[in-house]
mmCIF file of the N, C-alpha and C atoms, coordinates in Angstrom:
data_MODEL
# 
_entry.id   MODEL 
# 
loop_
_atom_site.group_PDB 
_atom_site.id 
_atom_site.type_symbol 
_atom_site.label_atom_id 
_atom_site.label_alt_id 
_atom_site.label_comp_id 
_atom_site.label_asym_id 
_atom_site.label_entity_id 
_atom_site.label_seq_id 
_atom_site.pdbx_PDB_ins_code 
_atom_site.Cartn_x 
_atom_site.Cartn_y 
_atom_site.Cartn_z 
_atom_site.occupancy 
_atom_site.B_iso_or_equiv 
_atom_site.pdbx_formal_charge 
_atom_site.auth_seq_id 
_atom_site.auth_comp_id 
_atom_site.auth_asym_id 
_atom_site.auth_atom_id 
_atom_site.pdbx_PDB_model_num 
ATOM 1   N N  . MET A 1 1  ? 0.854   -1.172 0.000   1.00 0.00 ? 1  MET A N  1 
ATOM 2   C CA . MET A 1 1  ? 0.000   0.000  0.000   1.00 0.00 ? 1  MET A CA 1 
ATOM 3   C C  . MET A 1 1  ? 0.898   1.233  0.000   1.00 0.00 ? 1  MET A C  1 
ATOM 4   N N  . ASN A 1 2  ? 0.513   2.224  -0.742  1.00 0.00 ? 2  ASN A N  1 
ATOM 5   C CA . ASN A 1 2  ? 1.282   3.460  -0.809  1.00 0.00 ? 2  ASN A CA 1 
ATOM 6   C C  . ASN A 1 2  ? 0.917   4.387  0.339   1.00 0.00 ? 2  ASN A C  1 
ATOM 7   N N  . ILE A 1 3  ? 1.929   5.068  0.867   1.00 0.00 ? 3  ILE A N  1 
ATOM 8   C CA . ILE A 1 3  ? 1.706   6.076  1.895   1.00 0.00 ? 3  ILE A CA 1 
ATOM 9   C C  . ILE A 1 3  ? 1.392   7.384  1.172   1.00 0.00 ? 3  ILE A C  1 
ATOM 10  N N  . HIS A 1 4  ? 0.338   8.072  1.592   1.00 0.00 ? 4  HIS A N  1 
ATOM 11  C CA . HIS A 1 4  ? 0.028   9.335  0.921   1.00 0.00 ? 4  HIS A CA 1 
ATOM 12  C C  . HIS A 1 4  ? 1.059   10.394 1.297   1.00 0.00 ? 4  HIS A C  1 
ATOM 13  N N  . ASN A 1 5  ? 1.172   11.412 0.482   1.00 0.00 ? 5  ASN A N  1 
ATOM 14  C CA . ASN A 1 5  ? 2.242   12.401 0.604   1.00 0.00 ? 5  ASN A CA 1 
ATOM 15  C C  . ASN A 1 5  ? 2.222   13.187 1.905   1.00 0.00 ? 5  ASN A C  1 
ATOM 16  N N  . ASN A 1 6  ? 1.066   13.328 2.542   1.00 0.00 ? 6  ASN A N  1 
ATOM 17  C CA . ASN A 1 6  ? 0.984   14.120 3.769   1.00 0.00 ? 6  ASN A CA 1 
ATOM 18  C C  . ASN A 1 6  ? 1.109   13.284 5.036   1.00 0.00 ? 6  ASN A C  1 
ATOM 19  N N  . ALA A 1 7  ? 1.307   11.993 4.902   1.00 0.00 ? 7  ALA A N  1 
ATOM 20  C CA . ALA A 1 7  ? 1.403   11.117 6.080   1.00 0.00 ? 7  ALA A CA 1 
ATOM 21  C C  . ALA A 1 7  ? 2.671   11.439 6.859   1.00 0.00 ? 7  ALA A C  1 
ATOM 22  N N  . ARG A 1 8  ? 2.525   11.688 8.150   1.00 0.00 ? 8  ARG A N  1 
ATOM 23  C CA . ARG A 1 8  ? 3.676   11.975 9.003   1.00 0.00 ? 8  ARG A CA 1 
ATOM 24  C C  . ARG A 1 8  ? 4.331   10.701 9.512   1.00 0.00 ? 8  ARG A C  1 
ATOM 25  N N  . LEU A 1 9  ? 3.524   9.666  9.719   1.00 0.00 ? 9  LEU A N  1 
ATOM 26  C CA . LEU A 1 9  ? 4.052   8.435  10.288  1.00 0.00 ? 9  LEU A CA 1 
ATOM 27  C C  . LEU A 1 9  ? 3.847   7.256  9.348   1.00 0.00 ? 9  LEU A C  1 
ATOM 28  N N  . THR A 1 10 ? 4.879   6.463  9.198   1.00 0.00 ? 10 THR A N  1 
ATOM 29  C CA . THR A 1 10 ? 4.758   5.182  8.519   1.00 0.00 ? 10 THR A CA 1 
ATOM 30  C C  . THR A 1 10 ? 4.391   4.156  9.577   1.00 0.00 ? 10 THR A C  1 
ATOM 31  N N  . ALA A 1 11 ? 4.245   2.908  9.182   1.00 0.00 ? 11 ALA A N  1 
ATOM 32  C CA . ALA A 1 11 ? 3.953   1.852  10.158  1.00 0.00 ? 11 ALA A CA 1 
ATOM 33  C C  . ALA A 1 11 ? 5.075   1.780  11.197  1.00 0.00 ? 11 ALA A C  1 
ATOM 34  N N  . TRP A 1 12 ? 6.320   1.981  10.771  1.00 0.00 ? 12 TRP A N  1 
ATOM 35  C CA . TRP A 1 12 ? 7.442   1.980  11.711  1.00 0.00 ? 12 TRP A CA 1 
ATOM 36  C C  . TRP A 1 12 ? 7.299   3.124  12.715  1.00 0.00 ? 12 TRP A C  1 
ATOM 37  N N  . GLY A 1 13 ? 6.947   4.320  12.265  1.00 0.00 ? 13 GLY A N  1 
ATOM 38  C CA . GLY A 1 13 ? 6.790   5.467  13.146  1.00 0.00 ? 13 GLY A CA 1 
ATOM 39  C C  . GLY A 1 13 ? 5.661   5.276  14.148  1.00 0.00 ? 13 GLY A C  1 
ATOM 40  N N  . ARG A 1 14 ? 4.575   4.641  13.702  1.00 0.00 ? 14 ARG A N  1 
ATOM 41  C CA . ARG A 1 14 ? 3.465   4.373  14.616  1.00 0.00 ? 14 ARG A CA 1 
ATOM 42  C C  . ARG A 1 14 ? 3.885   3.374  15.695  1.00 0.00 ? 14 ARG A C  1 
ATOM 43  N N  . ALA A 1 15 ? 4.648   2.357  15.289  1.00 0.00 ? 15 ALA A N  1 
ATOM 44  C CA . ALA A 1 15 ? 5.150   1.388  16.267  1.00 0.00 ? 15 ALA A CA 1 
ATOM 45  C C  . ALA A 1 15 ? 6.131   2.050  17.231  1.00 0.00 ? 15 ALA A C  1 
ATOM 46  N N  . GLU A 1 16 ? 6.939   2.975  16.741  1.00 0.00 ? 16 GLU A N  1 
ATOM 47  C CA . GLU A 1 16 ? 7.881   3.715  17.595  1.00 0.00 ? 16 GLU A CA 1 
ATOM 48  C C  . GLU A 1 16 ? 7.112   4.562  18.614  1.00 0.00 ? 16 GLU A C  1 
ATOM 49  N N  . LEU A 1 17 ? 6.044   5.188  18.176  1.00 0.00 ? 17 LEU A N  1 
ATOM 50  C CA . LEU A 1 17 ? 5.188   5.963  19.077  1.00 0.00 ? 17 LEU A CA 1 
ATOM 51  C C  . LEU A 1 17 ? 4.671   5.081  20.212  1.00 0.00 ? 17 LEU A C  1 
ATOM 52  N N  . VAL A 1 18 ? 4.115   3.944  19.859  1.00 0.00 ? 18 VAL A N  1 
ATOM 53  C CA . VAL A 1 18 ? 3.565   3.028  20.870  1.00 0.00 ? 18 VAL A CA 1 
ATOM 54  C C  . VAL A 1 18 ? 4.662   2.530  21.801  1.00 0.00 ? 18 VAL A C  1 
ATOM 55  N N  . ARG A 1 19 ? 5.797   2.149  21.241  1.00 0.00 ? 19 ARG A N  1 
ATOM 56  C CA . ARG A 1 19 ? 6.889   1.638  22.065  1.00 0.00 ? 19 ARG A CA 1 
ATOM 57  C C  . ARG A 1 19 ? 7.324   2.664  23.093  1.00 0.00 ? 19 ARG A C  1 
ATOM 58  N N  . ARG A 1 20 ? 7.503   3.894  22.644  1.00 0.00 ? 20 ARG A N  1 
ATOM 59  C CA . ARG A 1 20 ? 7.997   4.932  23.550  1.00 0.00 ? 20 ARG A CA 1 
ATOM 60  C C  . ARG A 1 20 ? 6.986   5.308  24.626  1.00 0.00 ? 20 ARG A C  1 
ATOM 61  N N  . VAL A 1 21 ? 5.701   5.335  24.262  1.00 0.00 ? 21 VAL A N  1 
ATOM 62  C CA . VAL A 1 21 ? 4.676   5.735  25.233  1.00 0.00 ? 21 VAL A CA 1 
ATOM 63  C C  . VAL A 1 21 ? 4.286   4.560  26.133  1.00 0.00 ? 21 VAL A C  1 
ATOM 64  N N  . VAL A 1 22 ? 3.956   3.421  25.534  1.00 0.00 ? 22 VAL A N  1 
ATOM 65  C CA . VAL A 1 22 ? 3.428   2.297  26.303  1.00 0.00 ? 22 VAL A CA 1 
ATOM 66  C C  . VAL A 1 22 ? 4.540   1.534  27.021  1.00 0.00 ? 22 VAL A C  1 
ATOM 67  N N  . LEU A 1 23 ? 5.592   1.200  26.302  1.00 0.00 ? 23 LEU A N  1 
ATOM 68  C CA . LEU A 1 23 ? 6.637   0.362  26.893  1.00 0.00 ? 23 LEU A CA 1 
ATOM 69  C C  . LEU A 1 23 ? 7.661   1.158  27.695  1.00 0.00 ? 23 LEU A C  1 
ATOM 70  N N  . ASP A 1 24 ? 8.054   2.332  27.185  1.00 0.00 ? 24 ASP A N  1 
ATOM 71  C CA . ASP A 1 24 ? 9.082   3.124  27.875  1.00 0.00 ? 24 ASP A CA 1 
ATOM 72  C C  . ASP A 1 24 ? 8.499   4.136  28.860  1.00 0.00 ? 24 ASP A C  1 
ATOM 73  N N  . GLY A 1 25 ? 7.196   4.416  28.764  1.00 0.00 ? 25 GLY A N  1 
ATOM 74  C CA . GLY A 1 25 ? 6.549   5.325  29.699  1.00 0.00 ? 25 GLY A CA 1 
ATOM 75  C C  . GLY A 1 25 ? 6.811   6.798  29.466  1.00 0.00 ? 25 GLY A C  1 
ATOM 76  N N  . GLU A 1 26 ? 7.212   7.171  28.260  1.00 0.00 ? 26 GLU A N  1 
ATOM 77  C CA . GLU A 1 26 ? 7.436   8.586  27.962  1.00 0.00 ? 26 GLU A CA 1 
ATOM 78  C C  . GLU A 1 26 ? 6.088   9.305  27.827  1.00 0.00 ? 26 GLU A C  1 
ATOM 79  N N  . PRO A 1 27 ? 6.049   10.601 28.139  1.00 0.00 ? 27 PRO A N  1 
ATOM 80  C CA . PRO A 1 27 ? 4.796   11.364 27.997  1.00 0.00 ? 27 PRO A CA 1 
ATOM 81  C C  . PRO A 1 27 ? 4.364   11.466 26.526  1.00 0.00 ? 27 PRO A C  1 
ATOM 82  N N  . VAL A 1 28 ? 3.076   11.368 26.302  1.00 0.00 ? 28 VAL A N  1 
ATOM 83  C CA . VAL A 1 28 ? 2.539   11.391 24.937  1.00 0.00 ? 28 VAL A CA 1 
ATOM 84  C C  . VAL A 1 28 ? 2.924   12.675 24.215  1.00 0.00 ? 28 VAL A C  1 
ATOM 85  N N  . ARG A 1 29 ? 2.786   13.808 24.879  1.00 0.00 ? 29 ARG A N  1 
ATOM 86  C CA . ARG A 1 29 ? 3.093   15.093 24.227  1.00 0.00 ? 29 ARG A CA 1 
ATOM 87  C C  . ARG A 1 29 ? 4.565   15.195 23.825  1.00 0.00 ? 29 ARG A C  1 
ATOM 88  N N  . ALA A 1 30 ? 5.452   14.665 24.638  1.00 0.00 ? 30 ALA A N  1 
ATOM 89  C CA . ALA A 1 30 ? 6.887   14.714 24.314  1.00 0.00 ? 30 ALA A CA 1 
ATOM 90  C C  . ALA A 1 30 ? 7.204   13.832 23.112  1.00 0.00 ? 30 ALA A C  1 
ATOM 91  N N  . VAL A 1 31 ? 6.616   12.651 23.073  1.00 0.00 ? 31 VAL A N  1 
ATOM 92  C CA . VAL A 1 31 ? 6.857   11.745 21.946  1.00 0.00 ? 31 VAL A CA 1 
ATOM 93  C C  . VAL A 1 31 ? 6.240   12.325 20.679  1.00 0.00 ? 31 VAL A C  1 
ATOM 94  N N  . ALA A 1 32 ? 5.046   12.890 20.793  1.00 0.00 ? 32 ALA A N  1 
ATOM 95  C CA . ALA A 1 32 ? 4.407   13.506 19.628  1.00 0.00 ? 32 ALA A CA 1 
ATOM 96  C C  . ALA A 1 32 ? 5.271   14.630 19.069  1.00 0.00 ? 32 ALA A C  1 
ATOM 97  N N  . ALA A 1 33 ? 5.811   15.461 19.926  1.00 0.00 ? 33 ALA A N  1 
ATOM 98  C CA . ALA A 1 33 ? 6.676   16.551 19.470  1.00 0.00 ? 33 ALA A CA 1 
ATOM 99  C C  . ALA A 1 33 ? 7.936   16.002 18.800  1.00 0.00 ? 33 ALA A C  1 
ATOM 100 N N  . ALA A 1 34 ? 8.506   14.948 19.363  1.00 0.00 ? 34 ALA A N  1 
ATOM 101 C CA . ALA A 1 34 ? 9.719   14.357 18.787  1.00 0.00 ? 34 ALA A CA 1 
ATOM 102 C C  . ALA A 1 34 ? 9.455   13.740 17.415  1.00 0.00 ? 34 ALA A C  1 
ATOM 103 N N  . LEU A 1 35 ? 8.242   13.243 17.207  1.00 0.00 ? 35 LEU A N  1 
ATOM 104 C CA . LEU A 1 35 ? 7.896   12.620 15.926  1.00 0.00 ? 35 LEU A CA 1 
ATOM 105 C C  . LEU A 1 35 ? 7.217   13.603 14.968  1.00 0.00 ? 35 LEU A C  1 
ATOM 106 N N  . HIS A 1 36 ? 7.111   14.870 15.380  1.00 0.00 ? 36 HIS A N  1 
ATOM 107 C CA . HIS A 1 36 ? 6.533   15.943 14.550  1.00 0.00 ? 36 HIS A CA 1 
ATOM 108 C C  . HIS A 1 36 ? 5.083   15.674 14.178  1.00 0.00 ? 36 HIS A C  1 
ATOM 109 N N  . ILE A 1 37 ? 4.301   15.212 15.168  1.00 0.00 ? 37 ILE A N  1 
ATOM 110 C CA . ILE A 1 37 ? 2.869   15.027 14.983  1.00 0.00 ? 37 ILE A CA 1 
ATOM 111 C C  . ILE A 1 37 ? 2.141   15.722 16.120  1.00 0.00 ? 37 ILE A C  1 
ATOM 112 N N  . SER A 1 38 ? 0.844   15.922 15.962  1.00 0.00 ? 38 SER A N  1 
ATOM 113 C CA . SER A 1 38 ? 0.067   16.561 17.018  1.00 0.00 ? 38 SER A CA 1 
ATOM 114 C C  . SER A 1 38 ? -0.249  15.534 18.104  1.00 0.00 ? 38 SER A C  1 
ATOM 115 N N  . PRO A 1 39 ? -0.468  16.005 19.326  1.00 0.00 ? 39 PRO A N  1 
ATOM 116 C CA . PRO A 1 39 ? -0.872  15.073 20.387  1.00 0.00 ? 39 PRO A CA 1 
ATOM 117 C C  . PRO A 1 39 ? -2.169  14.329 20.048  1.00 0.00 ? 39 PRO A C  1 
ATOM 118 N N  . SER A 1 40 ? -3.098  14.983 19.354  1.00 0.00 ? 40 SER A N  1 
ATOM 119 C CA . SER A 1 40 ? -4.345  14.305 19.006  1.00 0.00 ? 40 SER A CA 1 
ATOM 120 C C  . SER A 1 40 ? -4.097  13.144 18.045  1.00 0.00 ? 40 SER A C  1 
ATOM 121 N N  . THR A 1 41 ? -3.145  13.305 17.119  1.00 0.00 ? 41 THR A N  1 
ATOM 122 C CA . THR A 1 41 ? -2.786  12.204 16.225  1.00 0.00 ? 41 THR A CA 1 
ATOM 123 C C  . THR A 1 41 ? -2.136  11.076 17.015  1.00 0.00 ? 41 THR A C  1 
ATOM 124 N N  . ALA A 1 42 ? -1.285  11.421 17.963  1.00 0.00 ? 42 ALA A N  1 
ATOM 125 C CA . ALA A 1 42 ? -0.644  10.404 18.800  1.00 0.00 ? 42 ALA A CA 1 
ATOM 126 C C  . ALA A 1 42 ? -1.698  9.628  19.583  1.00 0.00 ? 42 ALA A C  1 
ATOM 127 N N  . TYR A 1 43 ? -2.652  10.324 20.178  1.00 0.00 ? 43 TYR A N  1 
ATOM 128 C CA . TYR A 1 43 ? -3.708  9.644  20.921  1.00 0.00 ? 43 TYR A CA 1 
ATOM 129 C C  . TYR A 1 43 ? -4.555  8.758  20.007  1.00 0.00 ? 43 TYR A C  1 
ATOM 130 N N  . LYS A 1 44 ? -4.787  9.199  18.767  1.00 0.00 ? 44 LYS A N  1 
ATOM 131 C CA . LYS A 1 44 ? -5.547  8.390  17.810  1.00 0.00 ? 44 LYS A CA 1 
ATOM 132 C C  . LYS A 1 44 ? -4.855  7.047  17.591  1.00 0.00 ? 44 LYS A C  1 
ATOM 133 N N  . TRP A 1 45 ? -3.530  7.074  17.366  1.00 0.00 ? 45 TRP A N  1 
ATOM 134 C CA . TRP A 1 45 ? -2.805  5.824  17.123  1.00 0.00 ? 45 TRP A CA 1 
ATOM 135 C C  . TRP A 1 45 ? -2.731  4.978  18.387  1.00 0.00 ? 45 TRP A C  1 
ATOM 136 N N  . LEU A 1 46 ? -2.652  5.601  19.537  1.00 0.00 ? 46 LEU A N  1 
ATOM 137 C CA . LEU A 1 46 ? -2.647  4.833  20.781  1.00 0.00 ? 46 LEU A CA 1 
ATOM 138 C C  . LEU A 1 46 ? -3.996  4.154  21.014  1.00 0.00 ? 46 LEU A C  1 
ATOM 139 N N  . ARG A 1 47 ? -5.099  4.839  20.658  1.00 0.00 ? 47 ARG A N  1 
ATOM 140 C CA . ARG A 1 47 ? -6.432  4.216  20.765  1.00 0.00 ? 47 ARG A CA 1 
ATOM 141 C C  . ARG A 1 47 ? -6.539  3.023  19.816  1.00 0.00 ? 47 ARG A C  1 
ATOM 142 N N  . ARG A 1 48 ? -6.040  3.189  18.594  1.00 0.00 ? 48 ARG A N  1 
ATOM 143 C CA . ARG A 1 48 ? -6.093  2.084  17.635  1.00 0.00 ? 48 ARG A CA 1 
ATOM 144 C C  . ARG A 1 48 ? -5.260  0.901  18.132  1.00 0.00 ? 48 ARG A C  1 
ATOM 145 N N  . PHE A 1 49 ? -4.106  1.186  18.724  1.00 0.00 ? 49 PHE A N  1 
ATOM 146 C CA . PHE A 1 49 ? -3.271  0.113  19.264  1.00 0.00 ? 49 PHE A CA 1 
ATOM 147 C C  . PHE A 1 49 ? -3.992  -0.595 20.409  1.00 0.00 ? 49 PHE A C  1 
ATOM 148 N N  . ALA A 1 50 ? -4.628  0.174  21.291  1.00 0.00 ? 50 ALA A N  1 
ATOM 149 C CA . ALA A 1 50 ? -5.352  -0.422 22.422  1.00 0.00 ? 50 ALA A CA 1 
ATOM 150 C C  . ALA A 1 50 ? -6.499  -1.306 21.939  1.00 0.00 ? 50 ALA A C  1 
ATOM 151 N N  . ALA A 1 51 ? -7.125  -0.918 20.844  1.00 0.00 ? 51 ALA A N  1 
ATOM 152 C CA . ALA A 1 51 ? -8.266  -1.675 20.330  1.00 0.00 ? 51 ALA A CA 1 
ATOM 153 C C  . ALA A 1 51 ? -7.854  -2.906 19.530  1.00 0.00 ? 51 ALA A C  1 
ATOM 154 N N  . GLY A 1 52 ? -6.720  -2.826 18.819  1.00 0.00 ? 52 GLY A N  1 
ATOM 155 C CA . GLY A 1 52 ? -6.389  -3.917 17.901  1.00 0.00 ? 52 GLY A CA 1 
ATOM 156 C C  . GLY A 1 52 ? -4.979  -4.439 17.965  1.00 0.00 ? 52 GLY A C  1 
ATOM 157 N N  . GLY A 1 53 ? -4.176  -3.957 18.885  1.00 0.00 ? 53 GLY A N  1 
ATOM 158 C CA . GLY A 1 53 ? -2.805  -4.441 18.998  1.00 0.00 ? 53 GLY A CA 1 
ATOM 159 C C  . GLY A 1 53 ? -1.911  -3.940 17.866  1.00 0.00 ? 53 GLY A C  1 
ATOM 160 N N  . TRP A 1 54 ? -0.800  -4.627 17.683  1.00 0.00 ? 54 TRP A N  1 
ATOM 161 C CA . TRP A 1 54 ? 0.192   -4.197 16.688  1.00 0.00 ? 54 TRP A CA 1 
ATOM 162 C C  . TRP A 1 54 ? -0.377  -4.191 15.283  1.00 0.00 ? 54 TRP A C  1 
ATOM 163 N N  . ALA A 1 55 ? -1.299  -5.107 14.982  1.00 0.00 ? 55 ALA A N  1 
ATOM 164 C CA . ALA A 1 55 ? -1.887  -5.177 13.644  1.00 0.00 ? 55 ALA A CA 1 
ATOM 165 C C  . ALA A 1 55 ? -2.681  -3.913 13.311  1.00 0.00 ? 55 ALA A C  1 
ATOM 166 N N  . ALA A 1 56 ? -3.205  -3.235 14.304  1.00 0.00 ? 56 ALA A N  1 
ATOM 167 C CA . ALA A 1 56 ? -3.992  -2.023 14.076  1.00 0.00 ? 56 ALA A CA 1 
ATOM 168 C C  . ALA A 1 56 ? -3.134  -0.853 13.619  1.00 0.00 ? 56 ALA A C  1 
ATOM 169 N N  . LEU A 1 57 ? -1.815  -0.974 13.723  1.00 0.00 ? 57 LEU A N  1 
ATOM 170 C CA . LEU A 1 57 ? -0.924  0.110  13.310  1.00 0.00 ? 57 LEU A CA 1 
ATOM 171 C C  . LEU A 1 57 ? -0.553  0.026  11.835  1.00 0.00 ? 57 LEU A C  1 
ATOM 172 N N  . ALA A 1 58 ? -0.970  -1.035 11.163  1.00 0.00 ? 58 ALA A N  1 
ATOM 173 C CA . ALA A 1 58 ? -0.653  -1.215 9.744   1.00 0.00 ? 58 ALA A CA 1 
ATOM 174 C C  . ALA A 1 58 ? -1.422  -0.205 8.898   1.00 0.00 ? 58 ALA A C  1 
ATOM 175 N N  . ASP A 1 59 ? -0.908  0.043  7.703   1.00 0.00 ? 59 ASP A N  1 
ATOM 176 C CA . ASP A 1 59 ? -1.599  0.913  6.764   1.00 0.00 ? 59 ASP A CA 1 
ATOM 177 C C  . ASP A 1 59 ? -2.930  0.281  6.389   1.00 0.00 ? 59 ASP A C  1 
ATOM 178 N N  . ARG A 1 60 ? -3.909  1.128  6.150   1.00 0.00 ? 60 ARG A N  1 
ATOM 179 C CA . ARG A 1 60 ? -5.190  0.631  5.690   1.00 0.00 ? 60 ARG A CA 1 
ATOM 180 C C  . ARG A 1 60 ? -5.725  1.539  4.607   1.00 0.00 ? 60 ARG A C  1 
ATOM 181 N N  . SER A 1 61 ? -6.661  1.034  3.871   1.00 0.00 ? 61 SER A N  1 
ATOM 182 C CA . SER A 1 61 ? -7.219  1.756  2.738   1.00 0.00 ? 61 SER A CA 1 
ATOM 183 C C  . SER A 1 61 ? -7.979  2.988  3.202   1.00 0.00 ? 61 SER A C  1 
ATOM 184 N N  . SER A 1 62 ? -7.939  4.028  2.392   1.00 0.00 ? 62 SER A N  1 
ATOM 185 C CA . SER A 1 62 ? -8.721  5.231  2.692   1.00 0.00 ? 62 SER A CA 1 
ATOM 186 C C  . SER A 1 62 ? -10.069 5.202  1.975   1.00 0.00 ? 62 SER A C  1 
ATOM 187 N N  . ARG A 1 63 ? -10.326 4.095  1.242   1.00 0.00 ? 63 ARG A N  1 
ATOM 188 C CA . ARG A 1 63 ? -11.593 3.938  0.547   1.00 0.00 ? 63 ARG A CA 1 
ATOM 189 C C  . ARG A 1 63 ? -12.725 3.858  1.565   1.00 0.00 ? 63 ARG A C  1 
ATOM 190 N N  . PRO A 1 64 ? -13.862 4.503  1.307   1.00 0.00 ? 64 PRO A N  1 
ATOM 191 C CA . PRO A 1 64 ? -14.988 4.418  2.232   1.00 0.00 ? 64 PRO A CA 1 
ATOM 192 C C  . PRO A 1 64 ? -15.436 2.974  2.418   1.00 0.00 ? 64 PRO A C  1 
ATOM 193 N N  . ARG A 1 65 ? -15.856 2.642  3.619   1.00 0.00 ? 65 ARG A N  1 
ATOM 194 C CA . ARG A 1 65 ? -16.312 1.278  3.884   1.00 0.00 ? 65 ARG A CA 1 
ATOM 195 C C  . ARG A 1 65 ? -17.615 0.979  3.161   1.00 0.00 ? 65 ARG A C  1 
ATOM 196 N N  . GLN A 1 66 ? -18.463 1.983  3.036   1.00 0.00 ? 66 GLN A N  1 
ATOM 197 C CA . GLN A 1 66 ? -19.709 1.836  2.287   1.00 0.00 ? 66 GLN A CA 1 
ATOM 198 C C  . GLN A 1 66 ? -19.759 2.927  1.238   1.00 0.00 ? 66 GLN A C  1 
ATOM 199 N N  . LEU A 1 67 ? -20.140 2.536  0.050   1.00 0.00 ? 67 LEU A N  1 
ATOM 200 C CA . LEU A 1 67 ? -20.287 3.517  -1.012  1.00 0.00 ? 67 LEU A CA 1 
ATOM 201 C C  . LEU A 1 67 ? -21.713 4.049  -1.008  1.00 0.00 ? 67 LEU A C  1 
ATOM 202 N N  . PRO A 1 68 ? -21.894 5.310  -1.360  1.00 0.00 ? 68 PRO A N  1 
ATOM 203 C CA . PRO A 1 68 ? -23.251 5.853  -1.381  1.00 0.00 ? 68 PRO A CA 1 
ATOM 204 C C  . PRO A 1 68 ? -24.082 5.154  -2.465  1.00 0.00 ? 68 PRO A C  1 
ATOM 205 N N  . PRO A 1 69 ? -25.399 5.135  -2.279  1.00 0.00 ? 69 PRO A N  1 
ATOM 206 C CA . PRO A 1 69 ? -26.246 4.491  -3.303  1.00 0.00 ? 69 PRO A CA 1 
ATOM 207 C C  . PRO A 1 69 ? -26.141 5.230  -4.633  1.00 0.00 ? 69 PRO A C  1 
ATOM 208 N N  . GLU A 1 70 ? -26.335 4.507  -5.694  1.00 0.00 ? 70 GLU A N  1 
ATOM 209 C CA . GLU A 1 70 ? -26.282 5.101  -7.044  1.00 0.00 ? 70 GLU A CA 1 
ATOM 210 C C  . GLU A 1 70 ? -27.394 6.139  -7.184  1.00 0.00 ? 70 GLU A C  1 
ATOM 211 N N  . VAL A 1 71 ? -27.067 7.253  -7.777  1.00 0.00 ? 71 VAL A N  1 
ATOM 212 C CA . VAL A 1 71 ? -28.059 8.295  -8.018  1.00 0.00 ? 71 VAL A CA 1 
ATOM 213 C C  . VAL A 1 71 ? -28.492 8.179  -9.478  1.00 0.00 ? 71 VAL A C  1 
ATOM 214 N N  . ASP A 1 72 ? -29.787 8.143  -9.710  1.00 0.00 ? 72 ASP A N  1 
ATOM 215 C CA . ASP A 1 72 ? -30.308 8.032  -11.075 1.00 0.00 ? 72 ASP A CA 1 
ATOM 216 C C  . ASP A 1 72 ? -30.193 9.407  -11.728 1.00 0.00 ? 72 ASP A C  1 
ATOM 217 N N  . SER A 1 73 ? -29.341 9.513  -12.734 1.00 0.00 ? 73 SER A N  1 
ATOM 218 C CA . SER A 1 73 ? -29.104 10.793 -13.394 1.00 0.00 ? 73 SER A CA 1 
ATOM 219 C C  . SER A 1 73 ? -30.141 11.101 -14.459 1.00 0.00 ? 73 SER A C  1 
ATOM 220 N N  . ARG A 1 74 ? -31.138 10.222 -14.657 1.00 0.00 ? 74 ARG A N  1 
ATOM 221 C CA . ARG A 1 74 ? -32.149 10.446 -15.679 1.00 0.00 ? 74 ARG A CA 1 
ATOM 222 C C  . ARG A 1 74 ? -33.298 11.300 -15.202 1.00 0.00 ? 74 ARG A C  1 
ATOM 223 N N  . SER A 1 75 ? -33.298 11.748 -13.966 1.00 0.00 ? 75 SER A N  1 
ATOM 224 C CA . SER A 1 75 ? -34.456 12.496 -13.471 1.00 0.00 ? 75 SER A CA 1 
ATOM 225 C C  . SER A 1 75 ? -34.534 13.875 -13.993 1.00 0.00 ? 75 SER A C  1 
# 
């Protein structure tokens, strides 16, 4: 999967975030600043890790889970 151009963290960076906060006990704001991301982004990845473990840190599709219903253009 390709990383989009504005992505601050790769899968490695997300794992580094979790390692430093969860395993090493560093403050979230300090780790976020060191990785050049916002604290809210850091908390987002920590929530995903708490919900799904290491697998939740992998890249995933940005495609919508559900597509909107087809609109009839003949009206």
